[in-house]
C-alpha positions in Angstrom: -75.1 38.2 -38.7 -73.7 39.8 -42.4 -72.5 42.8 -43.0 -72.1 43.7 -46.9 -69.9 46.7 -48.6 -70.4 46.5 -52.6 -69.6 49.3 -54.9 -70.1 49.6 -58.1 -69.9 51.6 -60.9 -71.0 51.8 -64.9 -70.5 54.3 -67.5 -70.7 55.2 -70.8 -67.5 55.2 -72.5 -65.5 51.4 -73.3 -62.8 50.6 -70.8 -62.1 47.4 -69.2 -64.3 46.5 -65.5 -62.4 46.8 -62.4 -62.6 44.6 -59.5 -61.6 44.9 -55.9 -61.1 42.8 -53.8 -60.5 43.0 -49.4 -59.0 40.2 -47.6 -59.6 42.0 -44.8 -62.1 45.1 -43.1 -62.2 46.7 -40.1 -64.7 49.0 -39.0 -64.8 51.2 -35.9 -62.3 49.4 -34.5 -63.6 46.1 -34.3 -60.9 43.4 -35.3 -62.8 40.9 -37.5 -62.0 40.3 -40.8 -64.6 41.6 -43.7 -63.9 41.0 -47.6 -65.0 44.4 -49.8 -65.5 43.8 -53.3 -66.7 46.2 -55.6 -68.9 46.5 -58.6 -71.4 43.8 -60.1 -71.9 40.8 -58.4 -72.6 38.6 -61.0 -69.3 39.4 -63.3 -67.6 36.7 -61.4 -68.6 34.3 -59.0 -67.6 35.7 -55.2 -66.5 39.2 -56.8 -68.1 42.1 -58.5 -67.1 44.4 -61.0 -67.3 47.9 -62.2 -68.5 47.7 -65.7 -68.0 50.0 -68.8 -70.7 48.7 -70.8 -68.2 46.9 -73.7 -68.3 43.5 -72.7 -64.6 42.7 -71.9 -63.9 40.2 -68.4 -63.4 42.5 -65.7 -60.0 43.6 -64.1 -59.4 41.8 -60.8 -58.0 44.1 -58.7 -56.7 43.4 -54.4 -55.9 44.8 -51.4 -55.0 42.5 -48.2 -55.7 45.1 -46.2 -58.3 47.3 -46.0 -59.5 49.1 -42.8 -61.5 51.8 -41.3 -61.0 53.2 -38.1 -63.7 53.9 -36.0 -65.3 57.8 -34.6 -62.2 58.8 -31.8 -59.6 58.0 -35.1 -62.2 60.3 -36.9 -62.8 57.5 -39.7 -58.8 57.2 -41.1 -58.6 54.9 -43.8 -55.6 52.0 -43.2 -55.2 50.3 -46.6 -52.2 47.9 -48.0 -51.0 45.3 -49.3 -52.1 46.0 -53.0 -51.3 43.0 -55.3 -52.8 43.6 -58.8 -52.9 45.5 -61.8 -50.5 48.2 -62.0 -52.1 52.0 -62.7 -55.5 51.0 -60.8 -54.7 51.3 -57.6 -56.6 54.7 -57.1 -57.7 53.8 -53.7 -53.9 54.3 -52.4 -53.6 57.4 -52.7 -56.1 57.9 -50.2 -54.4 55.7 -47.8 -54.2 57.5 -43.8 -57.0 60.2 -44.3 -59.4 60.4 -42.4 -63.1 60.9 -43.6 -64.6 63.9 -44.6 -67.7 65.6 -45.7 -68.9 69.8 -47.2 -70.3 69.8 -43.8 -66.8 68.7 -42.0 -66.5 71.7 -39.5 -62.6 71.1 -39.6 -60.6 71.5 -42.7 -57.9 68.7 -42.9 -54.4 69.9 -44.1 -54.1 69.7 -47.6 -57.5 69.4 -48.3 -58.6 71.6 -50.9 -61.8 69.6 -52.3 -63.6 68.8 -49.4 -65.8 71.8 -49.5 -66.3 72.2 -53.0 -67.2 68.0 -53.6 -69.8 66.3 -53.0 -70.3 62.9 -50.5 -67.8 62.4 -47.8 -64.5 60.6 -48.7 -61.0 60.1 -47.8 -60.0 63.3 -49.4 -56.4 64.1 -49.7 -56.0 67.7 -52.1 -58.5 66.1 -53.8 -59.0 62.3 -55.1 -58.1 59.8 -56.9 -60.7 57.6 -56.1 -64.4 59.0 -54.8 -67.1 56.9 -55.2 -69.5 58.8 -53.4 -69.2 62.0 -55.5 -72.6 62.8 -57.6 -73.6 61.1 -60.9 -72.4 63.9 -63.4 -73.8 64.4 -66.8 -72.4 67.6 -67.3 -69.6 68.5 -69.3 -65.9 66.4 -69.1 -64.1 69.3 -66.9 -66.9 68.7 -64.1 -67.0 65.2 -63.8 -64.2 64.4 -61.9 -66.2 66.3 -58.7 -68.6 63.4 -59.6 -67.7 59.7 -59.8 -64.6 59.1 -60.0 -62.0 56.3 -60.3 -59.0 57.5 -61.4 -56.3 55.4 -63.7 -52.7 55.9 -63.6 -51.6 57.9 -66.9 -54.7 58.6 -67.9 -56.0 61.7 -67.6 -59.3 61.3 -69.2 -60.3 58.3 -66.4 -61.3 61.7 -64.2 -64.3 62.5 -67.1 -65.8 58.9 -66.9 -69.2 58.9 -66.0 -70.7 56.5 -63.7 -73.7 55.5 -63.0 -74.3 53.3 -60.3 -72.8 53.5 -57.2 -73.7 50.9 -54.7 -71.4 49.3 -51.7 -71.3 46.5 -49.1 -68.9 44.9 -46.3 -69.2 41.2 -45.8 -66.7 38.9 -43.4 -64.1 37.8 -45.1 -64.7 34.0 -44.7 -68.0 34.4 -46.0 -67.7 31.9 -48.6 -66.0 29.2 -46.3 -68.8 29.6 -43.8 -71.2 29.4 -46.1 -69.4 26.1 -48.2 -69.3 27.8 -51.8 -65.2 28.5 -51.2 -63.1 27.1 -54.1 -60.1 26.1 -53.5 
């Protein structure tokens, strides 16, 4: 019984691909470990990459802790132990936030975005990352309301156009269980 969460982002302009790897992913209070990888499955064995169509090797980012609370905790996001490339840690901005959507009845303190952005996310005074935004083909000023992954000190990263997002979750020990774990 494998669960999977996969996210794949592609955009037009050239930038290095990004791989996010989560060693622990808890959903709904279950204390089972999961691994979250983001991007294309064929970029690295066992990992995924956010592809920007420029042919460079992907950048691998690690969060050793990733937890989404259950319904009673309003799907609160808890992440930590980021140990990768500085500047690409966009998801940490949303740490501790509860999941919200445009149709959410109660607006969270400081949440000025969920009512005007598409998709649900762990919004906090807008976003640094939003993988559930709409695919934008509009002007750069409108793109920030689409699929977003902000790169620190690179405000133009809000304007990157991503074409595809897909998420999957799987057990953290999946490679070990299938015999494909490499030492």
